[in-house]
Backbone bond lengths (Angstrom), bond angles and torsions (degrees), N, CA, C in turn:
res aa  C-N    CA-C-N  psi(-1)  N-CA   C-N-CA  omega(-1)  CA-C   N-CA-C  phi
1 M - - - 1.441 - - 1.526 109.84 -
2 I 1.302 116.94 136.55 1.453 122.74 178.21 1.524 108.70 -112.54
3 E 1.339 115.84 128.11 1.459 122.03 175.80 1.524 108.06 -118.10
4 R 1.329 116.03 138.46 1.461 121.70 179.12 1.522 109.12 -121.83
5 F 1.331 116.30 138.60 1.457 122.63 -177.77 1.523 109.48 -125.24
6 D 1.340 115.04 144.60 1.477 120.99 179.37 1.525 110.03 51.54
7 T 1.320 114.38 57.00 1.457 122.17 -174.66 1.521 110.90 -98.10
8 N 1.314 115.76 138.64 1.457 121.43 169.73 1.527 107.70 -130.83
9 Q 1.295 118.45 -169.89 1.459 121.44 -177.02 1.535 112.20 -60.25
10 R 1.336 116.57 -33.98 1.460 121.63 -173.46 1.523 114.13 -88.94
11 M 1.346 117.19 -38.40 1.468 118.70 -170.74 1.518 111.79 -163.95
12 S 1.320 114.27 168.98 1.463 123.00 171.47 1.525 107.65 -115.78
13 Q 1.320 116.71 143.95 1.471 119.56 175.77 1.524 110.92 -72.82
14 I 1.344 116.18 -32.63 1.461 121.86 -179.83 1.518 108.20 -136.07
15 V 1.331 116.62 134.69 1.461 122.07 168.75 1.522 106.22 -125.63
16 K 1.325 115.40 124.72 1.466 121.41 179.71 1.518 107.98 -112.91
17 H 1.324 116.14 126.19 1.459 122.30 177.18 1.521 107.44 -129.38
18 N 1.328 115.54 115.02 1.460 121.15 -174.77 1.526 109.00 53.50
19 D 1.327 118.47 -118.89 1.463 121.55 -177.49 1.523 112.71 -105.45
20 T 1.331 116.89 25.36 1.460 121.10 179.68 1.525 109.89 -124.97
21 V 1.318 115.73 139.64 1.454 123.37 -179.52 1.525 108.89 -119.27
22 Y 1.324 115.40 134.50 1.461 122.71 177.37 1.530 107.11 -118.24
23 L 1.312 116.61 123.64 1.455 120.35 177.63 1.518 109.96 -101.50
24 A 1.335 115.19 143.84 1.463 119.92 171.26 1.525 107.92 -64.84
25 G 1.316 116.23 160.77 1.452 119.87 176.55 1.519 110.48 -59.62
26 Q 1.322 116.20 131.34 1.459 122.03 -178.46 1.518 110.28 -102.57
27 V 1.314 115.99 130.34 1.460 122.53 175.49 1.524 107.54 -126.35
28 S 1.317 115.99 161.43 1.456 120.40 -179.53 1.523 109.35 -150.91
29 K 1.316 115.11 145.88 1.459 119.23 174.97 1.523 109.17 -77.87
30 G 1.313 115.61 154.86 1.454 120.70 177.61 1.511 109.84 169.58
31 D 1.327 115.90 158.25 1.457 121.24 -176.92 1.521 113.81 -78.92
32 S 1.329 116.90 -14.53 1.470 120.24 -177.89 1.521 109.40 -138.48
33 V 1.315 115.32 165.34 1.466 120.74 175.07 1.524 109.52 -62.61
34 A 1.322 117.20 -38.71 1.467 120.45 178.39 1.524 110.79 -61.56
35 A 1.330 117.52 -45.20 1.464 120.86 179.91 1.519 111.14 -65.07
36 Q 1.328 117.54 -41.60 1.465 120.13 178.53 1.521 110.76 -66.22
37 T 1.324 117.48 -40.95 1.467 120.53 178.67 1.521 110.21 -61.80
38 Q 1.329 117.27 -46.18 1.471 120.24 179.24 1.516 111.02 -61.78
39 G 1.323 117.29 -39.97 1.462 120.45 177.09 1.516 112.22 -61.32
40 C 1.329 116.82 -42.74 1.473 120.86 176.78 1.520 110.54 -60.74
41 L 1.327 116.64 -45.54 1.463 120.94 -177.68 1.528 111.31 -66.22
42 D 1.317 117.73 -37.08 1.468 120.51 176.14 1.524 110.52 -62.86
43 Q 1.329 117.06 -42.14 1.467 121.16 177.60 1.524 110.60 -64.28
44 I 1.325 117.44 -41.02 1.465 121.51 178.65 1.524 109.64 -61.16
45 D 1.332 117.04 -46.04 1.471 120.13 177.70 1.528 110.73 -55.27
46 A 1.315 117.42 -46.15 1.471 121.46 -177.76 1.521 111.65 -66.57
47 L 1.320 117.49 -43.40 1.469 120.52 -179.92 1.526 111.36 -65.16
48 L 1.317 117.33 -43.74 1.462 120.22 179.34 1.529 111.13 -62.86
49 A 1.315 117.05 -40.26 1.467 120.90 179.58 1.524 111.30 -60.91
50 R 1.320 117.17 -34.46 1.479 120.90 -179.55 1.519 112.47 -61.21
51 V 1.336 117.93 -26.42 1.466 120.52 -176.45 1.528 112.12 -115.92
52 G 1.322 117.11 21.91 1.455 120.78 174.85 1.508 114.36 75.94
53 S 1.307 117.73 31.70 1.460 121.46 178.67 1.523 108.81 -128.80
54 D 1.317 115.54 177.38 1.464 120.71 175.58 1.524 108.99 -160.02
55 K 1.321 116.21 178.51 1.462 120.42 -173.58 1.525 113.97 -65.56
56 T 1.323 119.09 -16.48 1.471 119.86 175.72 1.526 111.88 -74.01
57 K 1.343 116.49 -12.27 1.469 121.26 -176.81 1.523 112.84 -107.71
58 I 1.334 117.10 10.42 1.461 119.65 179.32 1.518 109.50 -70.24
59 L 1.317 115.16 128.15 1.458 122.08 179.66 1.527 111.32 -90.76
60 Q 1.337 115.77 -41.87 1.456 120.68 -175.56 1.520 110.36 -148.10
61 A 1.326 115.30 142.26 1.465 121.92 173.60 1.522 108.20 -128.41
62 V 1.314 115.29 135.80 1.465 121.89 173.23 1.523 105.62 -119.26
63 I 1.318 116.35 123.64 1.459 121.66 -176.46 1.523 108.78 -118.40
64 W 1.329 114.85 123.59 1.462 121.20 174.97 1.517 108.34 -107.45
65 M 1.313 115.26 135.62 1.462 121.19 176.47 1.517 108.97 -125.55
66 A 1.327 115.82 145.13 1.459 120.12 178.67 1.529 111.03 -67.82
67 D 1.335 116.47 -25.30 1.461 120.94 -178.25 1.531 108.86 -150.08
68 M 1.317 117.37 121.12 1.465 121.22 -179.27 1.527 111.91 -65.04
69 A 1.310 118.27 -11.91 1.462 120.77 174.46 1.538 110.34 -63.15
70 D 1.342 116.94 -19.11 1.462 122.51 179.63 1.532 113.26 -90.63
71 F 1.317 117.34 5.19 1.463 122.99 -174.63 1.532 112.22 -56.35
72 A 1.323 118.29 -48.02 1.467 121.14 -177.35 1.528 111.34 -64.58
73 E 1.330 116.98 -41.12 1.466 120.83 179.36 1.530 111.11 -63.79
74 M 1.329 116.81 -43.16 1.464 120.69 177.31 1.524 110.05 -63.89
75 N 1.337 117.06 -45.32 1.466 121.14 -178.18 1.526 112.62 -61.69
76 E 1.311 117.68 -33.32 1.466 119.90 179.55 1.532 110.27 -60.67
77 V 1.323 116.99 -43.40 1.469 121.44 178.90 1.529 110.13 -71.73
78 W 1.322 116.87 -44.84 1.463 122.27 179.70 1.525 110.98 -57.63
79 D 1.342 116.56 -49.18 1.467 120.91 -176.51 1.524 111.91 -62.38
80 A 1.329 117.78 -34.81 1.463 121.04 178.10 1.530 111.57 -71.81
81 W 1.321 117.22 -24.38 1.469 122.71 -176.39 1.526 112.99 -87.86
82 V 1.322 118.51 -37.61 1.467 122.03 -175.91 1.530 109.72 -69.44
83 P 1.333 117.62 126.21 1.460 119.95 179.86 1.531 111.67 -66.06
84 E 1.306 115.73 139.19 1.473 122.35 178.12 1.534 110.40 -50.19
85 G 1.313 116.40 129.03 1.458 122.09 177.69 1.520 114.60 80.50
86 N 1.333 118.44 3.54 1.460 121.48 -177.61 1.527 113.14 -124.51
87 A 1.318 117.35 27.68 1.468 119.92 179.64 1.532 109.59 -66.42
88 P 1.330 116.77 130.43 1.463 120.18 179.41 1.526 111.11 -82.12
89 A 1.317 116.06 169.31 1.459 119.85 165.58 1.526 105.48 -62.08
90 R 1.347 116.84 140.01 1.451 118.08 -173.13 1.516 111.39 -147.03
91 A 1.314 115.30 144.37 1.461 122.29 171.76 1.518 107.31 -130.26
92 A 1.315 116.96 146.87 1.463 121.62 176.19 1.515 108.05 -139.57
93 G 1.311 115.73 138.44 1.450 119.26 -179.71 1.512 111.12 -154.88
94 E 1.316 114.84 173.92 1.457 121.84 179.71 1.517 109.47 -98.22
95 S 1.339 114.96 136.85 1.453 120.54 -180.00 1.522 109.28 -155.58
96 K 1.299 116.50 149.00 1.456 119.65 171.74 1.523 106.55 -72.14
97 L 1.332 117.21 122.59 1.456 121.37 -177.64 1.530 110.45 -91.00
98 A 1.323 116.74 176.05 1.466 122.42 -171.22 1.527 113.37 -56.79
99 T 1.319 117.07 -40.37 1.463 120.86 176.39 1.521 108.63 -136.80
100 E 1.300 116.49 159.92 1.468 120.75 -177.89 1.520 112.98 -66.60
101 E 1.336 118.22 -23.21 1.465 119.57 -179.59 1.531 111.99 -70.83
102 F 1.319 117.85 -24.67 1.469 120.86 -179.97 1.519 110.34 -84.45
103 R 1.335 115.54 129.72 1.467 121.97 -179.73 1.530 111.80 -110.23
104 V 1.359 116.71 -17.95 1.468 122.20 -175.28 1.525 108.70 -142.03
105 E 1.333 116.38 140.06 1.459 122.68 170.70 1.520 107.40 -137.39
106 I 1.327 116.59 133.56 1.468 121.26 -176.77 1.529 109.51 -123.98
107 I 1.330 115.34 128.88 1.465 123.19 -179.83 1.534 107.60 -114.66
108 I 1.316 117.27 132.69 1.463 122.29 -172.87 1.525 111.76 -126.09
109 T 1.332 115.59 140.08 1.455 123.98 166.40 1.532 106.18 -122.21
110 A 1.336 116.58 131.78 1.467 120.06 -175.75 1.520 110.89 -142.32
111 A 1.322 114.80 159.01 1.456 121.58 170.37 1.523 107.81 -83.75
112 C 1.330 116.43 156.54 1.463 120.12 175.90 1.525 108.73 -142.79
113 D 1.335 114.25 163.64 1.470 120.26 -179.82 1.510 110.72 -79.14
């Protein structure tokens, strides 16, 4: 069974298939890469909670940054957020994002109850 949440013509914020959850890429406004990263992670926490999951159940994270020079700043926030012993498989790379104001986008796949 496939369930879709917060769906419009273009995309869904959450797609749940059996015991797996796929989140759309999360972006957030903020004056710094750290603030944008924290905003993305807060949104991820809220979306996962809606479908009975949480950050301890993240299977994979894909992180896009507008500039890899921001990698250390993003990682500082990420490392403080990821629960000890529950780091997911992860990739991070540089990409032109949807608008110039966005510096970070995070895509999540997680298990759910």
